N, C-alpha and C positions, 0 to 999 in steps of 0.2 A: 762652819765647815772650813777645813784647811786647804782642801784641794779637790781636784777632779781627776777621775780615771775614765778613759774611753774604752769600751768593749765592743767588738764586732761579733755578729752572729749571722746565721741565715735569716733573711727577711721573713717575718712571721713568727719568729721565736724570741722576740724582744722580751716579752713578759716572762717567758721561761727563764731566760738569762737573768732578768731582774730578780725573780724569785730565788734563783740559785745564789745570786750575789748577796741578797739580804739574809739568806741562810748562813753564809760565811760570816757576815757582819755580826749576826746573833751569836754564833759560836765564839767569835773573838771579843764579844761584849763591846762592840763598837757601834756607835750611832752612824748611820749612813742612809741616804735615800737615792733612788734611781729615777732618772728621767729617760723614758724610752722614746726613741725616735722611730715610731711605728712605721713599718713598711720599708725602712731604710736598713734594718739589720744593725742598729747602733743603740747602745745604752750608755748614757753618761752618768757616772756614779759620783755623787757629791759625798765626800768622805773626810773624816779626821785624818791628820797626818800619820797617826799610828796604824791605821788600817791599810794593809797591803794585800792586794790580790795577786795570785800566781796563776798564770795562764794554764799551766799543767794541771792545776787543781779544778779547773772549771770545765764542765761538760759541754756547755753550749757556746763558749767563747772561741772565736777563731783567731782574733788579734787583740792586743792590749797595748794601750798607751798608759804608762804609769802616771804621768802628769799630762793634763790636756786642758785646752781652752778653746771655746767657740769664738771665732773671729768673724764678725759680720760686716756688711757694707764695704767689701773690698772694692776699691776703685778700679775701673777697667784699665786705666793708664798706669797703675802701679800697685799690683797685688803683693809684690815682694816685700816692700817696706813694713807694712803692719805685721807680717808673719815674722820677719827677722827681728823686729822689736820685741815680739813676745818671747822668742828664744833668748834674746838678750836679758829680758826680765827674769828668766830662769837661770841666769848666770852660766849659760852654756858658752864654752870657749873653744870646744873641739867636738868632733863627731866621727863615728865610724862610717856611717852611711846616711843617705837621705832616701826615704821611701815615700813616694807619693801614691795616694790611694783614693778610692771613691766607693760609694755604696754598691753592693752587688744587685743593682737594679738596672733597668733599661736606661734611665736617665744617667745613672752613674757610669755605665759603660760608654755612653755618648761622650763622656769627658776624657776618654783614654788618650785621644790624640793631643788634647790640650795638656794633659799631665806630662807626656813625653817631651813636649816643648818647654814646659815650665821649669823643669828640673835644672836646666842650665842657668837661667837668670836667677833662680833661687840660690844655687851654689855660689854664683858670682856675688850676690848681695850679702850672703853670709861671710864670704872671704873679705869683702870690703870692710866689714865691721869686726874683723879679727877672729871670726869663728871659722876655724880651719878643719880640713879633713884629716883624720888620723886613723886610717883604715886598719892599721896593725895594733892600735891601742885598745886592748880588751876592756879597759876601764872607761872608755869614751862611750857616750850614749848613741843611739840611733835617733835621728830626727824624722818625724812623720808629719805629713800634711794630708788630711782627708778632705777633699773638696766635695761639698754637698751641692754646690752650684758654682757658677763663675764669680758670684758675689759673696759666698759664704764657705768657710772652711773650719775644720777643727785641727789645730796644731797640737802636736804631742811629742813626748819623749819616752823612749823605751830603752831597756838594757838587755844585752845578750843574755840568753838563758831564760828570759821572761817575755819573749815576743816571738812571733812567727817570722821566719825569713821571707815568707811569700807575701806580696802585696794583698792586703785584705785578709790575710790568713788563708788564702785559697791556693791549694796545691793542685794545679791542673795536670792531669795525666792523659796520655794518649790511649784511646781504645785500640787494643790489638786487633788486627784484621781477622785473625782466626779465633777471637774470643767468642765463647758461646752466648754470653749475655753481658750487658753493661754492668751488671752487679760485680763483675770481676774487678772493676776499678776500686770498689769499696775495700776489698781485701788487700789490694796492692797498696792503697793509701795507708791502711792499718799497718802493714809490714814496714813501710817507710817511716811513718810518723808516730805510731803508737807503740810499736815493739821496741824495747830498750836496745839500743845499738843498731836499729834498723836491719839492714841486710847483713850486718856483722854478728847478729845474734847467733848463738850456738846452733840453733835450729838449721841454719843454712851452711854451717861449716862441718857438721858431722858427716861421716862417710855414708851412712844410710839412715833414713828417717821414715816413719810411717805416720800417716795422717788419717783422720776420719772426717768426712764432710756429711753432716746430717741435713737432710732436705736438699740434696745436691743438685737435682735436675734443673736446668740442662747442663750445668757444670761450670758456672761462672767462677765459683770459689775453688772448685777442684782444679780448674785451669791454672790458678796461681800456685797451687801446691805442686802440680806436675811441672810447671815452669822451673821450679827449684828442685827438681828430681826427688820429690817426696812421694813415695808409694802411698796411694790413697784408696781407702775404702769409701766409695761414694754411695751413700744410703738414701734411696728414694725409689718409690714405686714408678715414678715417671721416667721417660726416656732420657738418656744421656747423650752428649755429643759423640758421634761416631769417631771423630778424630781423637778425642780423649781416650776412648776405649781402645783405639788402635795404638796408643802410645806405649802400651805394655806396663804402665805405671798406675793403672786404675782397675779396681775390681768393683763392678757395679752390684751392690747388694740391694735387691728389690724387696725392701722391707719398710715397715713403719719406723720412722726415726725414733719414736718414743719407746719402741720395743726392741730395738737393735741392741745387741750385746757384743762387745769387741772380743776378739780371740786373745788379745793381750793388751798391755799398756800402749797407748798411742803417744807419739811425741807431740802431736798437736791435734786438737779438736777444733773444727770450725763449723759454724752453723749460721745460716741466713734464712730462717724459716718465717713465713708469714703466720704468726700465731700471737696469742696474748703474751705480753712480756712476762707475766707471772709463770706461765706454763714453760716458757723457754728457760727462765731462771731456775725453776725446779728441776728441769732436765740437766742443766749444767751443774747444779748443786749435786745431783746424784752421781754424775760422772766423776766429780772430784772426791766426793765422800767414799765412793767405791774404789778409788785409786785407778781409774781407767785412763786418766791422762794427767799430765802435770802443767799443761799449757793449753789455753783455749782463747779463741777470738770469735766473738759471736755478736749478732745484732739483736736489739730489742726494739720491736715496733711499738711506738708510743701512741697513746690516745690523743684526741684532739685537744683536750683540756687537762690542766694540771700535769703537764709532761714531766716537769722536774720532780714533782712529788712521787710520781710513778717510778721514775728512774731511780730515785734515792731509795725507795722501798725495796726495789730489786737488788740494788747494790748492798743495802744493809743485810738482806738475806744471805747473799754470797759472802759478805764480810764476816759472817759468823764462823766461817771455815778458817778464818785467819790466813788468807793467802799472802804470799810474799809481795805480790803485785796485784792490784785491782784498780784499773783505770778505765774511764769511760770518756768517749769524745763524740760529739756530733761532727763527723767528718764532712768535708766538702761534698763528697760523692754520696753521702747519706741523704735521705729525704726525711720522712716522718719516722725516724729511727735514730738510735745511737749505736756505736760500736764499742764493745767492751773487751778489754784484755784482762785475762786472769792467769796468774802463774803461781804455782804452789811453792 
């Protein structure tokens, strides 16, 4: 094998990310094998030089180091030198940024204070060896160090456009005080990180938009649509947030989400229902095939086993409609589910 790539995911999803990675290797006819660091949310991919993974193509990956190496037995008196030497071995002479990370675990979080202190001596050590910061150089890599403990770290290199700007790939969002449920953060994260252009997408720049929220109660996802002045038909037999209903931008349709029929084409369809992923997939398929919407963001609740295979089967079903965009991501605020963006 010519090299290693490090992938981050939610702890507990290492095998799903490994299965997805091996599927990409098979499609590219490349030999590769994965070492899962179970419980740490990390997968180390041993790969040939020609095999390249793209973060945007991976459902379960949060962060990606295109080139990586596990550095063990770091001495307490000088952790900097072994790490700098590895970057030198990769012929790095400049960098855009240094990102220090740790696993998304209790032990990993306990390292946060150490990481804040370590960045300055690391930057100094790099500079002493002629590896300089070039923040405006788009061709310069980002340097990463993921500490597993005080004695062990994985150093890595990534490039803009194929990495997450957030440490560990975790985009932390603040729960709004008037939010009906924490599920609202899932759609906010999808707007920011999954939707092309983020909040500059045409959905947010048009004078008037209409949305449909299937399985809306109590209104976590409707809240995000209303926040962006999108008139929303919230479909659910359950009760909705009184504040949302008082906004003047919500019509509560007390109906079964599977039987609801829109009065016209919706600018956006959103759906976060607890149901079998195949059922939700078939529902979304119907909305697009009937021409009831051109854009949808929805969640698929995954089984405990073979989650990648289930996700891929659902995406293959929707892909038969040949949408312009079909992307899926296991977002930070997702749990046993993935968020899918589909645009006609």
